[in-house]
KEKE-3310 file (N, C-alpha, C; in steps of 0.2 Angstrom, whole numbers, plus 5000, padded with zeros to 4 digits):
npx = (4925:4932:4933:4944:4956:4951:4946:4958:4964:4955:4957:4970:4969:4961:4968:4979:4973:4974:4987:4998:5004:5009:5008:5017:5016:5023:5024:5011:5008:5016:5010:4998:5002:5007:4995:4989:4995:4989:4974:4963:4958:4953:4944:4935:4930:4924:4913:4914:4916:4910:4903:4901:4893:4893:4885:4889:4902:4914:4915:4916:4921:4920:4923:4924:4935:4931:4938:4947:4940:4940:4939:4938:4943:4932:4935:4935:4932:4942:4935:4921:4921:4917:4903:4895:4896:4906:4902:4890:4895:4902:4892:4885:4895:4896:4883:4884:4894:4886:4876:4883:4883:4893:4898:4907:4920:4937:4949:4964:4967:4973:4981:4975:4962:4956:4947:4935:4932:4930:4919:4910:4909:4920:4933:4949:4958:4959:4972:4980:4991:4995:5003:5016:5013:5019:5027:5026:5028:5018:5009:4997:4981:4974:4958:4942:4925:4910:4894:4881:4868:4865:4860:4846:4829:4826:4839:4842:4833:4837:4850:4847:4840:4850:4859:4852:4853:4866:4875:4890:4894:4902:4899:4893:4902:4914:4910:4907:4893:4878:4864:4848:4834:4817:4805:4793:4783:4775:4772:4761:4769:4765:4766:4778:4790:4786:4773:4770:4764:4773:4781:4787:4796:4788:4795:4805:4797:4792:4803:4807:4797:4799:4812:4809:4800:4808:4818:4810:4806:4818:4819:4822:4818:4814:4812:4804:4810:4811:4807:4803:4808:4804:4812:4808:4806:4819:4826:4819:4823:4837:4837:4830:4840:4851:4845:4845:4857:4868:4882:4884:4894:4894:4881:4880:4888:4879:4867:4862:4863:4849:4842:4852:4850:4847:4835:4826:4823:4815:4820:4827:4829:4828:4832:4828:4828:4819:4823:4835:4845:4838:4843:4857:4874:4877:4867:4874:4878:4868:4859:4851:4857:4868:4862:4857:4869:4873:4863:4855:4859:4855:4842:4843:4847:4859:4872:4873:4882:4896:4908:4921:4918:4919:4911:4911:4901:4895:4897:4883:4875:4862:4856:4850:4850:4840:4845:4840:4840)
npy = (5008:4998:5003:5012:5011:5014:5027:5034:5032:5039:5052:5054:5053:5063:5074:5073:5077:5090:5093:5102:5116:5124:5115:5102:5084:5075:5083:5084:5070:5068:5076:5069:5057:5062:5066:5053:5048:5055:5059:5052:5039:5039:5050:5044:5033:5040:5045:5057:5059:5060:5051:5049:5039:5031:5020:5010:5013:5022:5039:5052:5062:5070:5079:5084:5090:5091:5095:5104:5113:5111:5109:5095:5090:5095:5080:5074:5061:5060:5056:5060:5073:5091:5090:5095:5089:5093:5106:5100:5091:5099:5107:5097:5093:5105:5105:5094:5099:5109:5101:5097:5107:5117:5131:5136:5135:5131:5130:5124:5128:5123:5132:5131:5127:5138:5147:5140:5138:5151:5155:5148:5156:5156:5164:5173:5173:5188:5198:5187:5178:5170:5154:5141:5124:5114:5102:5098:5109:5115:5128:5137:5143:5149:5148:5153:5151:5157:5151:5154:5154:5141:5136:5128:5131:5121:5118:5129:5129:5117:5121:5131:5123:5115:5124:5128:5117:5117:5111:5110:5121:5115:5102:5093:5092:5088:5075:5069:5069:5070:5081:5075:5076:5077:5064:5066:5058:5045:5028:5017:5006:4996:4989:4992:4982:4988:4990:5002:5012:5012:5021:5021:5026:5023:5014:5009:5002:4992:4985:4981:4973:4963:4958:4954:4944:4935:4932:4926:4914:4908:4904:4915:4927:4944:4959:4975:4989:5003:5016:5029:5045:5061:5077:5085:5074:5069:5080:5081:5069:5071:5082:5077:5067:5076:5083:5073:5072:5067:5070:5081:5076:5062:5059:5062:5052:5041:5045:5054:5071:5082:5083:5076:5062:5046:5041:5051:5051:5041:5029:5021:5008:5001:4986:4970:4954:4940:4937:4944:4958:4974:4986:4985:4981:4966:4961:4958:4945:4936:4925:4931:4943:4938:4933:4945:4951:4943:4943:4955:4965:4961:4965:4979:4985:4991:4991:5005:5010:5003:4995:5005:5016:5030:5041:5043:5038:5026:5008:5001:4987:4985:4995:4998:5004:5008:5009:5016:5010)
npz = (4948:4941:4929:4929:4921:4908:4910:4913:4900:4892:4897:4894:4879:4877:4881:4872:4860:4860:4855:4845:4836:4847:4858:4863:4860:4868:4880:4883:4886:4897:4906:4907:4912:4925:4930:4932:4943:4953:4962:4956:4957:4970:4970:4961:4968:4978:4972:4965:4952:4935:4921:4903:4891:4875:4864:4873:4876:4885:4883:4888:4903:4918:4933:4951:4963:4979:4991:4986:4979:4965:4948:4938:4922:4909:4900:4884:4872:4857:4846:4847:4849:4848:4848:4857:4870:4879:4885:4891:4900:4908:4914:4921:4930:4938:4943:4951:4960:4966:4972:4983:4991:4986:4978:4970:4958:4953:4940:4932:4917:4901:4888:4875:4879:4886:4880:4879:4893:4896:4889:4896:4907:4916:4924:4925:4940:4950:4946:4942:4931:4915:4917:4919:4919:4932:4931:4918:4910:4902:4896:4905:4913:4927:4932:4937:4943:4950:4955:4962:4958:4955:4967:4973:4978:4987:4991:4998:5008:5015:5019:5028:5038:5042:5047:5058:5066:5069:5061:5051:5037:5028:5028:5018:5007:5014:5018:5006:5002:4993:4990:4993:4986:4992:4989:4977:4973:4980:4986:4995:5005:5014:5031:5043:5054:5066:5065:5058:5045:5030:5016:4999:4984:4969:4959:4966:4976:4968:4965:4978:4982:4972:4976:4990:4988:4981:4990:5000:4993:4993:5006:5015:5026:5024:5032:5033:5040:5039:5028:5017:5023:5029:5027:5038:5048:5049:5054:5066:5072:5074:5083:5094:5098:5101:5112:5120:5124:5116:5106:5092:5083:5086:5082:5068:5063:5063:5058:5044:5039:5039:5023:5016:5018:5011:5013:5011:4997:4995:4990:4998:5010:5026:5033:5042:5049:5056:5073:5073:5080:5079:5067:5070:5070:5071:5062:5051:5053:5049:5039:5031:5028:5021:5010:5004:5001:4991:4981:4981:4972:4959:4959:4959:4971:4983:4996:5005:5015:5018:5028:5034:5025:5014:5018:5031:5039:5051:5049:5041:5039:5037:5029:5013:4996:4982:4965:4951:4934)
capx = (4932:4935:4934:4949:4961:4948:4946:4965:4965:4951:4960:4976:4968:4958:4974:4983:4970:4976:4993:4999:5010:5011:5008:5020:5013:5027:5023:5004:5008:5019:5005:4993:5006:5007:4988:4988:4997:4985:4969:4958:4955:4950:4938:4930:4927:4920:4907:4915:4918:4904:4905:4895:4894:4890:4885:4893:4909:4915:4917:4917:4922:4921:4921:4926:4938:4928:4942:4951:4935:4943:4935:4942:4940:4930:4939:4931:4935:4942:4930:4915:4922:4913:4896:4891:4897:4910:4897:4885:4899:4904:4886:4884:4900:4894:4877:4887:4897:4881:4873:4887:4883:4899:4895:4912:4925:4943:4952:4970:4965:4978:4979:4969:4955:4954:4941:4930:4930:4928:4913:4906:4908:4926:4937:4955:4959:4961:4980:4984:4993:4997:5009:5018:5012:5025:5030:5026:5030:5013:5006:4990:4978:4970:4951:4937:4918:4905:4887:4876:4861:4863:4857:4839:4825:4827:4845:4842:4829:4842:4855:4844:4839:4857:4862:4849:4855:4873:4879:4894:4892:4906:4897:4892:4908:4918:4907:4905:4886:4874:4857:4843:4827:4811:4802:4787:4778:4776:4767:4761:4773:4763:4768:4785:4790:4783:4766:4770:4764:4779:4780:4793:4795:4785:4800:4808:4792:4791:4810:4807:4792:4802:4817:4806:4797:4813:4821:4805:4807:4824:4818:4824:4813:4817:4807:4805:4811:4810:4807:4804:4808:4805:4817:4806:4807:4826:4827:4817:4827:4843:4835:4829:4847:4854:4842:4846:4864:4873:4886:4883:4898:4891:4874:4881:4891:4874:4862:4864:4860:4843:4843:4857:4848:4844:4828:4822:4822:4810:4823:4831:4826:4832:4830:4830:4825:4817:4828:4841:4844:4836:4847:4863:4879:4876:4863:4879:4880:4862:4858:4847:4862:4872:4858:4857:4876:4874:4857:4852:4861:4850:4836:4845:4849:4866:4873:4876:4888:4900:4913:4926:4916:4922:4906:4912:4895:4897:4895:4876:4873:4854:4853:4851:4847:4839:4848:4837:4844)
capy = (5008:4994:5007:5017:5011:5017:5034:5036:5032:5044:5058:5055:5054:5070:5079:5073:5080:5097:5094:5106:5120:5126:5110:5096:5078:5073:5087:5082:5064:5069:5079:5064:5052:5065:5065:5046:5047:5059:5056:5050:5033:5041:5054:5040:5029:5045:5048:5064:5059:5058:5049:5048:5033:5031:5014:5006:5015:5028:5044:5058:5062:5076:5079:5089:5089:5095:5098:5110:5116:5111:5106:5089:5090:5089:5076:5071:5057:5064:5054:5063:5080:5096:5088:5098:5085:5097:5110:5096:5088:5105:5109:5091:5094:5111:5103:5089:5103:5112:5096:5096:5114:5120:5135:5139:5130:5133:5125:5125:5127:5123:5138:5130:5126:5144:5150:5135:5139:5158:5155:5145:5160:5156:5170:5173:5176:5194:5199:5181:5178:5163:5151:5135:5118:5113:5096:5097:5115:5117:5135:5136:5149:5148:5151:5151:5153:5157:5150:5153:5153:5134:5133:5128:5133:5116:5118:5135:5126:5113:5125:5134:5118:5112:5129:5128:5112:5118:5107:5115:5122:5111:5095:5089:5091:5084:5068:5067:5067:5075:5083:5070:5079:5073:5061:5069:5053:5039:5023:5013:5000:4991:4991:4989:4978:4991:4991:5009:5012:5015:5023:5020:5028:5017:5009:5006:4998:4986:4981:4979:4967:4957:4956:4951:4938:4930:4930:4921:4908:4905:4903:4920:4932:4950:4963:4982:4993:5010:5018:5036:5049:5068:5082:5086:5069:5068:5085:5080:5064:5074:5086:5072:5065:5082:5084:5067:5073:5065:5076:5081:5072:5056:5058:5062:5045:5036:5049:5059:5078:5083:5084:5071:5055:5043:5040:5057:5050:5035:5024:5017:5003:4998:4979:4966:4947:4938:4935:4948:4964:4979:4991:4984:4978:4959:4959:4955:4938:4933:4922:4936:4948:4934:4933:4952:4952:4939:4943:4962:4969:4959:4969:4986:4987:4991:4993:5012:5012:4997:4996:5010:5020:5037:5046:5044:5035:5020:5003:4999:4982:4985:5000:4996:5009:5006:5013:5015:5009)
capz = (4949:4936:4923:4930:4915:4903:4912:4912:4893:4890:4899:4889:4872:4876:4881:4866:4855:4860:4853:4839:4836:4854:4864:4861:4862:4874:4886:4885:4889:4903:4910:4908:4917:4931:4933:4934:4950:4958:4966:4952:4959:4976:4968:4958:4974:4982:4969:4963:4944:4931:4915:4898:4887:4869:4862:4877:4877:4889:4879:4892:4910:4922:4940:4955:4969:4984:4995:4983:4975:4959:4942:4935:4915:4906:4895:4879:4867:4851:4841:4848:4851:4844:4848:4863:4876:4884:4889:4895:4906:4913:4918:4926:4936:4942:4947:4957:4966:4970:4977:4989:4993:4984:4973:4966:4956:4949:4935:4928:4910:4896:4884:4870:4881:4889:4877:4881:4899:4897:4886:4901:4913:4920:4923:4929:4947:4950:4947:4940:4924:4913:4921:4916:4923:4936:4929:4910:4907:4898:4898:4908:4916:4933:4931:4942:4942:4956:4952:4967:4956:4955:4973:4972:4984:4992:4994:5003:5014:5019:5022:5034:5043:5045:5051:5065:5070:5071:5056:5048:5030:5024:5030:5012:5003:5018:5018:4999:5001:4989:4992:4991:4986:4994:4984:4976:4971:4985:4986:5001:5005:5019:5038:5045:5060:5072:5063:5056:5038:5026:5009:4995:4978:4965:4956:4972:4979:4964:4966:4985:4982:4969:4980:4995:4986:4979:4996:5003:4989:4995:5013:5019:5028:5024:5035:5032:5046:5038:5021:5016:5029:5027:5030:5045:5052:5050:5058:5073:5075:5076:5088:5100:5100:5104:5118:5125:5127:5111:5103:5085:5079:5086:5079:5061:5062:5062:5055:5039:5040:5035:5016:5014:5019:5006:5014:5008:4990:4994:4987:5003:5015:5032:5034:5047:5049:5063:5078:5073:5083:5074:5065:5073:5066:5071:5056:5046:5054:5048:5032:5027:5025:5016:5004:5001:4998:4985:4977:4981:4966:4954:4960:4959:4978:4985:5003:5005:5020:5020:5033:5033:5019:5014:5020:5038:5042:5053:5045:5041:5034:5036:5024:5006:4992:4975:4960:4945:4928)
cpx = (4936:4936:4940:4954:4958:4947:4953:4966:4961:4954:4966:4974:4965:4963:4978:4980:4971:4983:4993:5005:5013:5011:5011:5017:5016:5025:5016:5004:5011:5014:5000:4996:5006:5000:4987:4990:4994:4979:4963:4954:4951:4943:4933:4926:4923:4914:4908:4917:4911:4907:4899:4898:4890:4891:4890:4900:4909:4918:4918:4918:4923:4920:4924:4930:4935:4932:4946:4946:4937:4939:4940:4939:4936:4934:4934:4935:4936:4937:4923:4916:4918:4905:4892:4892:4901:4906:4892:4889:4901:4898:4885:4889:4898:4888:4880:4890:4891:4877:4877:4888:4890:4897:4901:4917:4931:4945:4959:4969:4971:4976:4974:4962:4952:4948:4935:4927:4927:4921:4908:4905:4914:4930:4943:4954:4961:4969:4984:4986:4994:5003:5011:5016:5019:5030:5031:5029:5024:5010:4998:4988:4974:4963:4947:4930:4914:4898:4882:4869:4859:4860:4849:4835:4826:4833:4846:4839:4834:4847:4853:4843:4845:4860:4859:4851:4863:4878:4883:4892:4896:4905:4897:4898:4913:4916:4906:4898:4883:4867:4853:4836:4822:4807:4795:4781:4780:4770:4767:4765:4771:4766:4775:4784:4787:4776:4765:4769:4770:4777:4787:4791:4793:4790:4803:4804:4792:4798:4810:4803:4795:4808:4814:4803:4803:4817:4817:4806:4813:4824:4821:4819:4816:4811:4809:4805:4809:4811:4808:4804:4808:4810:4815:4807:4814:4828:4825:4821:4834:4842:4834:4836:4851:4852:4843:4854:4870:4876:4884:4887:4896:4885:4876:4885:4885:4868:4864:4860:4854:4845:4848:4855:4845:4837:4823:4819:4816:4813:4828:4827:4830:4828:4832:4827:4824:4823:4834:4840:4843:4841:4854:4868:4879:4871:4868:4880:4874:4863:4855:4852:4867:4868:4858:4864:4876:4869:4854:4853:4857:4844:4837:4846:4856:4866:4876:4882:4891:4905:4919:4924:4918:4917:4907:4905:4897:4894:4887:4874:4866:4852:4855:4847:4846:4841:4844:4842:4845)
cpy = (5003:4997:5012:5017:5015:5025:5037:5037:5038:5051:5059:5056:5061:5075:5079:5076:5088:5098:5098:5110:5122:5121:5104:5089:5075:5076:5085:5075:5064:5072:5074:5059:5055:5064:5058:5045:5051:5056:5054:5044:5035:5045:5049:5036:5034:5047:5055:5064:5056:5056:5049:5043:5034:5024:5009:5008:5022:5034:5051:5057:5069:5075:5085:5086:5093:5099:5104:5114:5117:5107:5101:5089:5096:5086:5072:5067:5060:5062:5057:5070:5085:5094:5090:5094:5089:5101:5106:5093:5093:5106:5103:5091:5099:5109:5098:5093:5106:5107:5095:5103:5118:5124:5139:5134:5133:5128:5128:5123:5128:5128:5137:5129:5132:5147:5146:5137:5147:5159:5152:5150:5160:5162:5170:5175:5183:5195:5193:5182:5171:5161:5145:5129:5116:5108:5096:5103:5118:5124:5134:5142:5146:5152:5149:5154:5152:5155:5149:5152:5146:5132:5134:5130:5128:5116:5124:5133:5122:5116:5128:5129:5116:5118:5129:5123:5112:5113:5111:5115:5117:5103:5091:5087:5087:5076:5065:5065:5072:5076:5077:5073:5074:5070:5064:5064:5047:5034:5019:5007:4995:4994:4988:4984:4981:4993:4998:5008:5015:5016:5022:5024:5022:5012:5005:5001:4991:4982:4978:4973:4961:4954:4952:4944:4933:4928:4925:4914:4904:4903:4909:4925:4939:4955:4970:4985:5001:5011:5025:5039:5056:5071:5083:5081:5068:5074:5084:5074:5066:5078:5082:5069:5070:5083:5079:5067:5070:5071:5075:5077:5064:5054:5058:5056:5040:5039:5054:5066:5078:5086:5080:5064:5052:5041:5045:5055:5044:5029:5020:5013:5001:4991:4975:4959:4945:4935:4940:4955:4969:4984:4991:4980:4970:4957:4956:4947:4933:4930:4927:4941:4944:4934:4940:4953:4949:4940:4950:4965:4967:4963:4977:4989:4986:4993:5000:5013:5006:4999:5001:5014:5027:5042:5047:5042:5028:5014:5001:4994:4981:4990:4999:5001:5006:5011:5011:5014:5016)
cpz = (4944:4930:4923:4924:4909:4904:4911:4904:4890:4891:4895:4882:4871:4876:4875:4860:4854:4857:4846:4839:4842:4859:4861:4864:4868:4880:4888:4888:4896:4908:4912:4913:4924:4934:4935:4941:4955:4960:4962:4955:4966:4974:4965:4964:4978:4979:4966:4955:4941:4924:4910:4894:4881:4866:4866:4879:4881:4884:4882:4899:4912:4929:4944:4961:4975:4989:4993:4979:4968:4954:4939:4927:4913:4901:4890:4874:4861:4846:4841:4850:4846:4843:4854:4870:4881:4888:4894:4901:4911:4917:4923:4932:4941:4946:4953:4962:4970:4974:4983:4992:4992:4978:4970:4964:4952:4945:4932:4921:4905:4891:4879:4872:4885:4886:4879:4888:4900:4894:4891:4907:4918:4919:4927:4936:4946:4951:4945:4933:4922:4916:4917:4921:4926:4933:4921:4907:4902:4900:4900:4911:4921:4932:4936:4940:4949:4952:4958:4965:4955:4961:4972:4979:4990:4995:4999:5009:5018:5022:5028:5040:5046:5049:5058:5069:5072:5066:5052:5040:5025:5024:5023:5008:5007:5018:5012:4999:4997:4991:4989:4992:4988:4988:4983:4974:4976:4984:4992:5001:5011:5026:5039:5051:5066:5070:5061:5048:5035:5019:5005:4988:4973:4962:4961:4975:4975:4965:4973:4985:4978:4973:4987:4994:4984:4985:5000:4999:4991:5003:5018:5020:5029:5027:5034:5039:5045:5030:5020:5023:5026:5030:5037:5050:5054:5055:5066:5076:5078:5083:5095:5102:5103:5111:5123:5127:5122:5108:5095:5081:5080:5082:5071:5059:5060:5058:5050:5041:5036:5028:5012:5015:5013:5007:5012:5001:4989:4991:4992:5008:5020:5033:5040:5045:5056:5067:5078:5076:5078:5073:5069:5069:5066:5065:5051:5047:5052:5040:5028:5024:5020:5010:5000:4998:4991:4979:4976:4974:4960:4954:4960:4966:4979:4992:5003:5009:5022:5025:5030:5026:5020:5016:5027:5042:5045:5049:5046:5037:5033:5031:5017:5002:4985:4970:4954:4939:4924)
residu = (UNK:UNK:UNK:UNK:UNK:UNK:UNK:UNK:UNK:UNK:UNK:UNK:UNK:UNK:UNK:UNK:UNK:UNK:UNK:UNK:UNK:UNK:UNK:UNK:UNK:UNK:UNK:UNK:UNK:UNK:UNK:UNK:UNK:UNK:UNK:UNK:UNK:UNK:UNK:UNK:UNK:UNK:UNK:UNK:UNK:UNK:UNK:UNK:UNK:UNK:UNK:UNK:UNK:UNK:UNK:UNK:UNK:UNK:UNK:UNK:UNK:UNK:UNK:UNK:UNK:UNK:UNK:UNK:UNK:UNK:UNK:UNK:UNK:UNK:UNK:UNK:UNK:UNK:UNK:UNK:UNK:UNK:UNK:UNK:UNK:UNK:UNK:UNK:UNK:UNK:UNK:UNK:UNK:UNK:UNK:UNK:UNK:UNK:UNK:UNK:UNK:UNK:UNK:UNK:UNK:UNK:UNK:UNK:UNK:UNK:UNK:UNK:UNK:UNK:UNK:UNK:UNK:UNK:UNK:UNK:UNK:UNK:UNK:UNK:UNK:UNK:UNK:UNK:UNK:UNK:UNK:UNK:UNK:UNK:UNK:UNK:UNK:UNK:UNK:UNK:UNK:UNK:UNK:UNK:UNK:UNK:UNK:UNK:UNK:UNK:UNK:UNK:UNK:UNK:UNK:UNK:UNK:UNK:UNK:UNK:UNK:UNK:UNK:UNK:UNK:UNK:UNK:UNK:UNK:UNK:UNK:UNK:UNK:UNK:UNK:UNK:UNK:UNK:UNK:UNK:UNK:UNK:UNK:UNK:UNK:UNK:UNK:UNK:UNK:UNK:UNK:UNK:UNK:UNK:UNK:UNK:UNK:UNK:UNK:UNK:UNK:UNK:UNK:UNK:UNK:UNK:UNK:UNK:UNK:UNK:UNK:UNK:UNK:UNK:UNK:UNK:UNK:UNK:UNK:UNK:UNK:UNK:UNK:UNK:UNK:UNK:UNK:UNK:UNK:UNK:UNK:UNK:UNK:UNK:UNK:UNK:UNK:UNK:UNK:UNK:UNK:UNK:UNK:UNK:UNK:UNK:UNK:UNK:UNK:UNK:UNK:UNK:UNK:UNK:UNK:UNK:UNK:UNK:UNK:UNK:UNK:UNK:UNK:UNK:UNK:UNK:UNK:UNK:UNK:UNK:UNK:UNK:UNK:UNK:UNK:UNK:UNK:UNK:UNK:UNK:UNK:UNK:UNK:UNK:UNK:UNK:UNK:UNK:UNK:UNK:UNK:UNK:UNK:UNK:UNK:UNK:UNK:UNK:UNK:UNK:UNK:UNK:UNK:UNK:UNK:UNK:UNK:UNK:UNK:UNK:UNK:UNK:UNK:UNK:UNK:UNK:UNK:UNK:UNK:UNK:UNK:UNK:UNK:UNK:UNK)
# end
């Protein structure tokens, strides 16, 4: 979010690079200013925008608007154009869409960029023709592409599991959640507070050990409640809750659908501390939670579901995920 001014400047400079005989710079600036008032900030906050950096500088961005199935960008800094970044950012945006179980995208392409999108497989809507952007008057063409081949075997498996549980197909893009592949490499993380053996992805395990030791040195006792969970475990959890009479809507506020839980990756931990209610909101009142807020980021951990998060998941002060460098 702190990079929003840089992202807006990148978009502006990328658009201005199209200025020439048929596109006036003033029109392009007007288009960029209009876009600044749209939902870029919200899409960034929701994890729908991707960036590339070179020597510490942002040089490219692309993203998706899941609600509209619309491609954002790609926008490339003029200093690094014609180096293959555009196609790479486009593929990355399509993969992000596919991870939200969205297998088509549309884009309003300015006339000079139409060949780029057509080379990538985007085609005009049947019966559509070139039009003028409403506010700037720039000529553009509405293009779209379907890419069902981007769905992996894992994605198809998750789609089938979710369908069997009655989870709607639009769940992932509405919640801004991406597929979390099951960890292929796991290491023993010891036993949790219930004396159950737990596993974590190796880099996460190292980070957890370092954070646990540092907390202990500060007089804070962090205890593991949960680590890796398989898709089958998550499916069984939801089935048991449904059988107990909970509604699917209630369940999905506290449990991610199978395939979308960070626990599948082996990079998420649920934590508690002695004397605190386990996996309940009052954990936020403990000194352990205060320590995590102040220190967890140093070890690569962040709280995935803060209060009023855009995923529609209830506040989980106990759930922390490791983000590799």
